[in-house]
C-alpha positions as CSV (number, residue, x, y, z in Angstrom):
1,M,-9.7,-39.4,-97.6
2,R,-12.1,-40.1,-100.5
3,Y,-12.0,-43.6,-101.9
4,T,-13.6,-45.1,-104.8
5,Y,-13.8,-48.8,-105.5
6,L,-15.0,-51.3,-108.0
7,G,-18.7,-51.5,-107.1
8,P,-21.5,-51.7,-106.6
9,E,-21.6,-52.2,-102.7
10,G,-20.8,-55.7,-101.7
11,T,-17.8,-56.4,-103.7
12,F,-14.4,-57.9,-102.6
13,A,-13.1,-54.4,-103.6
14,E,-15.2,-52.8,-100.9
15,Q,-14.1,-55.3,-98.4
16,A,-10.5,-54.6,-99.3
17,M,-11.0,-50.9,-99.0
18,L,-12.5,-51.5,-95.4
19,T,-9.3,-53.0,-94.4
20,L,-7.2,-49.7,-94.9
21,P,-6.3,-47.9,-91.7
22,D,-8.2,-44.7,-92.6
23,A,-11.3,-46.4,-94.0
24,G,-13.3,-45.6,-90.9
25,S,-13.0,-41.8,-91.3
26,A,-13.0,-41.9,-95.2
27,T,-15.9,-41.4,-97.7
28,A,-16.3,-44.4,-100.1
29,T,-18.1,-44.3,-103.4
30,P,-18.6,-47.4,-105.6
31,S,-17.7,-47.2,-109.3
32,R,-19.4,-49.2,-112.1
33,S,-16.0,-50.3,-113.5
34,V,-12.2,-50.2,-113.1
35,P,-11.7,-47.5,-115.8
36,E,-14.5,-45.4,-114.1
37,A,-12.8,-45.8,-110.7
38,L,-9.4,-44.8,-112.0
39,D,-10.7,-42.0,-114.1
40,A,-12.4,-40.6,-111.0
41,V,-9.0,-40.4,-109.3
42,R,-7.4,-38.7,-112.5
43,A,-10.2,-36.1,-112.5
44,G,-9.9,-35.4,-108.8
45,G,-13.3,-36.8,-107.8
46,A,-11.6,-39.3,-105.5
47,D,-8.2,-39.4,-103.7
48,A,-7.6,-43.1,-104.3
49,A,-9.1,-46.2,-106.1
50,V,-9.2,-49.7,-104.9
51,V,-9.3,-52.1,-107.9
52,P,-8.3,-55.7,-108.4
53,L,-4.8,-56.4,-109.6
54,E,-4.4,-60.1,-109.7
55,N,-5.8,-63.4,-108.3
56,S,-4.0,-66.5,-107.2
57,I,-6.2,-68.7,-109.5
58,G,-7.3,-66.5,-112.4
59,G,-4.1,-64.6,-112.8
60,Q,-3.9,-60.9,-113.9
61,V,-6.9,-58.5,-114.1
62,G,-6.2,-57.3,-117.6
63,V,-8.5,-54.2,-117.5
64,T,-6.7,-52.9,-114.5
65,L,-3.2,-53.4,-115.9
66,D,-4.4,-51.7,-119.2
67,E,-5.9,-48.9,-117.5
68,L,-2.8,-48.2,-115.5
69,V,-0.7,-47.6,-118.6
70,H,-3.2,-45.4,-120.6
71,G,-4.2,-41.9,-119.8
72,A,-2.8,-39.8,-117.1
73,P,-0.2,-41.5,-114.9
74,L,-1.4,-43.0,-111.6
75,M,0.7,-44.4,-108.7
76,I,0.1,-47.5,-106.5
77,V,0.6,-46.4,-102.9
78,R,-0.4,-49.7,-101.3
79,D,-1.7,-53.2,-102.0
80,V,-4.1,-55.3,-100.1
81,V,-4.3,-59.1,-100.2
82,L,-7.7,-60.5,-99.4
83,P,-8.8,-64.2,-99.1
84,V,-11.5,-65.0,-101.6
85,D,-14.5,-66.7,-100.0
86,F,-17.5,-67.1,-102.3
87,V,-21.1,-67.9,-101.2
88,L,-24.2,-68.8,-103.3
89,A,-27.0,-66.6,-102.3
90,A,-30.6,-65.8,-103.3
91,R,-33.6,-63.6,-102.2
92,A,-35.1,-66.5,-100.1
93,E,-34.3,-70.1,-99.2
94,I,-34.7,-72.3,-102.2
95,P,-33.6,-75.7,-103.1
96,L,-30.5,-75.9,-105.3
97,D,-32.2,-78.0,-107.8
98,A,-34.7,-75.1,-108.5
99,I,-32.0,-72.8,-109.5
100,R,-31.9,-72.1,-113.2
101,R,-29.9,-68.8,-113.6
102,I,-26.9,-67.8,-111.5
103,A,-25.2,-64.4,-111.9
104,A,-21.6,-64.3,-111.4
105,H,-18.5,-62.5,-112.3
106,P,-16.4,-64.6,-114.7
107,Q,-13.4,-64.8,-112.1
108,A,-16.0,-66.0,-109.7
109,S,-17.5,-68.6,-111.7
110,T,-14.2,-69.9,-112.9
111,Q,-13.0,-70.4,-109.4
112,C,-16.3,-72.3,-108.5
113,R,-16.6,-74.2,-111.6
114,G,-16.2,-77.7,-109.9
115,W,-18.7,-76.8,-107.2
116,L,-21.3,-75.5,-109.7
117,R,-20.8,-78.8,-111.8
118,G,-21.6,-80.9,-108.8
119,A,-24.2,-78.9,-106.9
120,V,-26.2,-77.1,-109.6
121,P,-25.3,-78.9,-112.9
122,D,-28.5,-77.8,-114.8
123,A,-28.0,-74.1,-113.9
124,V,-26.9,-71.5,-116.5
125,V,-24.2,-69.1,-115.3
126,V,-24.6,-65.5,-116.6
127,D,-21.6,-63.1,-116.6
128,V,-21.8,-59.8,-114.9
129,L,-19.5,-57.0,-114.1
130,S,-18.7,-57.7,-110.5
131,N,-19.7,-59.8,-107.5
132,G,-21.6,-56.8,-106.1
133,T,-23.6,-56.8,-109.4
134,A,-24.3,-60.4,-109.0
135,A,-25.9,-59.9,-105.5
136,V,-28.0,-57.0,-106.8
137,G,-29.3,-59.2,-109.6
138,A,-30.3,-61.9,-107.2
139,A,-31.8,-59.4,-104.9
140,T,-34.1,-57.9,-107.7
141,G,-35.1,-61.4,-108.8
142,E,-33.5,-61.0,-112.3
143,Y,-31.5,-64.2,-111.4
144,D,-32.4,-67.0,-109.1
145,A,-29.2,-66.9,-107.4
146,A,-25.7,-65.2,-107.3
147,I,-22.1,-66.2,-106.6
148,T,-21.0,-63.3,-104.4
149,A,-18.8,-62.3,-101.5
150,P,-20.2,-62.7,-98.1
151,I,-20.3,-58.9,-97.6
152,G,-22.5,-58.8,-100.9
153,A,-25.0,-61.1,-99.4
154,V,-25.1,-59.0,-96.2
155,R,-25.5,-55.8,-98.1
156,Q,-28.4,-57.1,-100.3
157,R,-30.0,-59.0,-97.4
158,L,-29.8,-62.3,-99.4
159,A,-30.4,-65.8,-97.9
160,V,-27.0,-67.8,-98.1
161,L,-27.7,-71.1,-99.8
162,A,-24.1,-72.5,-99.6
163,E,-20.8,-71.2,-98.1
164,K,-17.3,-71.7,-99.2
165,I,-18.0,-72.9,-102.6
166,S,-14.7,-72.0,-104.2
167,D,-12.9,-74.9,-105.6
168,H,-9.7,-73.5,-104.2
169,P,-10.1,-72.6,-100.5
170,D,-6.7,-70.9,-100.2
171,A,-7.5,-68.4,-103.2
172,M,-6.3,-64.9,-102.8
173,T,-7.0,-61.6,-104.7
174,R,-4.5,-58.7,-104.5
175,F,-6.0,-55.2,-104.8
176,A,-4.1,-52.0,-105.8
177,V,-4.8,-48.7,-104.0
178,A,-4.0,-46.1,-106.8
179,S,-3.8,-42.4,-106.4
180,R,-2.5,-39.4,-108.4
181,P,1.3,-39.1,-108.7
182,G,3.3,-37.8,-105.8
183,P,6.2,-38.7,-103.5
184,P,5.9,-42.5,-102.8
185,P,5.4,-43.6,-99.3
186,P,8.6,-43.8,-97.3
187,P,10.7,-47.1,-97.5
188,T,9.8,-49.7,-94.8
189,G,12.4,-52.3,-95.5
190,D,9.9,-54.6,-97.0
191,D,8.5,-52.8,-100.2
192,L,7.4,-53.6,-103.7
193,T,8.1,-51.5,-106.8
194,S,5.7,-51.9,-109.9
195,L,6.7,-51.0,-113.3
196,A,5.3,-51.3,-116.9
197,V,8.1,-51.8,-119.5
198,W,8.1,-51.7,-123.3
199,I,10.8,-53.7,-124.8
200,A,12.6,-53.0,-128.1
201,H,11.1,-55.7,-130.4
202,D,13.8,-55.4,-133.1
203,R,16.6,-56.2,-130.6
204,V,17.7,-59.8,-129.9
205,G,17.5,-60.6,-126.2
206,A,15.6,-57.5,-125.2
207,L,13.6,-59.1,-122.4
208,L,16.8,-60.8,-121.0
209,A,18.4,-57.4,-121.0
210,V,15.5,-56.2,-118.8
211,L,15.9,-59.1,-116.4
212,M,19.6,-58.7,-116.1
213,E,19.3,-55.1,-115.1
214,L,17.4,-56.4,-111.9
215,A,19.3,-59.6,-111.4
216,V,22.8,-58.1,-111.3
217,R,21.8,-55.8,-108.6
218,G,20.1,-58.5,-106.5
219,V,16.6,-57.1,-107.1
220,N,14.1,-60.0,-106.7
221,L,11.4,-60.2,-109.4
222,T,8.2,-61.3,-107.7
223,R,5.8,-60.9,-110.8
224,I,6.0,-60.5,-114.6
225,E,2.9,-60.4,-116.8
226,S,2.8,-59.8,-120.4
227,R,0.1,-57.8,-122.2
228,P,-0.4,-57.0,-125.9
229,T,0.4,-53.4,-126.8
230,G,-2.3,-53.3,-129.5
231,E,0.2,-52.6,-132.2
232,G,0.0,-56.0,-133.8
233,L,0.5,-59.7,-133.2
234,G,3.7,-60.5,-131.2
235,R,3.9,-57.1,-129.8
236,Y,3.8,-57.2,-126.0
237,M,4.7,-55.0,-123.0
238,F,5.4,-56.3,-119.5
239,F,4.4,-55.6,-115.9
240,L,7.0,-56.2,-113.2
241,D,6.7,-56.3,-109.5
242,C,10.1,-56.4,-107.8
243,T,11.4,-56.1,-104.3
244,G,12.7,-52.8,-103.0
245,H,12.0,-49.1,-103.1
246,V,12.7,-46.4,-105.6
247,A,14.6,-44.5,-102.9
248,E,17.1,-47.3,-102.3
249,P,20.3,-47.0,-104.3
250,R,20.2,-50.6,-105.9
251,L,16.8,-50.3,-107.3
252,G,17.3,-46.7,-108.3
253,E,20.2,-48.0,-110.3
254,A,18.1,-50.7,-111.8
255,L,15.6,-48.2,-112.9
256,Q,18.3,-46.2,-114.6
257,G,19.5,-49.3,-116.4
258,L,15.9,-50.1,-117.4
259,H,15.5,-46.7,-118.8
260,Q,18.5,-47.3,-121.0
261,V,17.5,-50.7,-122.5
262,C,13.8,-50.3,-122.8
263,A,11.7,-48.6,-125.4
264,D,9.8,-47.0,-122.4
265,V,9.3,-47.5,-118.7
266,R,6.3,-46.3,-116.6
267,F,6.9,-46.2,-112.9
268,L,3.7,-47.4,-111.2
269,G,4.8,-47.0,-107.6
270,S,6.8,-48.0,-104.6
271,Y,4.8,-49.1,-101.6
272,P,4.8,-51.3,-98.5
273,R,4.3,-55.0,-99.4
274,A,1.2,-56.8,-98.1
275,G,2.7,-59.8,-96.3
276,S,6.4,-60.2,-95.8
277,G,9.5,-61.4,-97.6
278,T,13.2,-61.2,-97.9
279,A,15.1,-59.5,-100.7
280,T,17.7,-61.7,-102.5
281,V,20.4,-59.1,-101.6
282,S,20.0,-56.9,-98.6
283,N,20.6,-53.2,-98.9
284,V,23.5,-53.5,-96.3
285,D,25.1,-56.1,-98.7
286,Y,24.7,-53.8,-101.6
287,A,26.1,-50.7,-99.7
288,E,29.2,-52.9,-98.6
289,A,29.9,-53.9,-102.2
290,A,29.6,-50.2,-103.3
291,D,32.1,-49.3,-100.6
292,W,34.4,-52.0,-101.8
293,L,34.3,-50.8,-105.4
294,T,35.1,-47.2,-104.2
295,R,38.1,-48.5,-102.4
296,L,39.2,-50.4,-105.5
297,R,39.0,-47.2,-107.6
298,A,41.0,-45.4,-105.0
299,G,43.7,-48.0,-105.2
300,D,43.1,-49.4,-101.7
301,L,43.6,-53.0,-102.3
């Protein structure tokens, strides 16, 4: 396997990539941005990209969602959920009150806002593209310190000035492993399916119709995010994560229903869920209900 990930080295994306079962035998190349990582997969320069999808504190990663619906289709084949543990690091040990400029990704500084206000109130936080970029900036001396992942401090041989500086110690980030389209991984019994849907804006109750296609079949919606379409104010599309696999009858029927009621639907993948959960209606229950309907139609009361 050839992986690419949101770089440079030392990001949480690299850390997520290293948790994959085949990471030890794979080649890994950092990309400068999420669009560059996904385009490398589209162009055949990598087999899969590991990119951030959402954070339990900061919410959706908009650039990833936008890139998944533009250009040639890609498919999520796996997700990785990683605890977020930030450190403050510098080239050498320095007092906190001597720090004037701190490099940080906007998501990182948001999650450490309280700690920064209390520990380094006079420091200016400078936005950078990634946690790895922040670590590089501290290593070169461009910034006095960096908020980065522990792996970033190790990669750049930085001195850790403070550990566990996040205001939310239980924060998690979810990463998507995206590849070129192909048959989805086989069902495991605990899967997620990701979709992007465009609703018909001139139809009353259009979003409700989308949700009903899932609800009436017992498909549990685990995430819904809106994103502007760029067509004008008030024009939105929606990203959905729901339990189940495209190979399962009830989810397959739900997708057919969405195709009928939506202006457009992009299938983003069915894949094993990181963690565990229980669907609202089991596939056995759904199959029994289908058998019951067949008997009714045959006059077997």
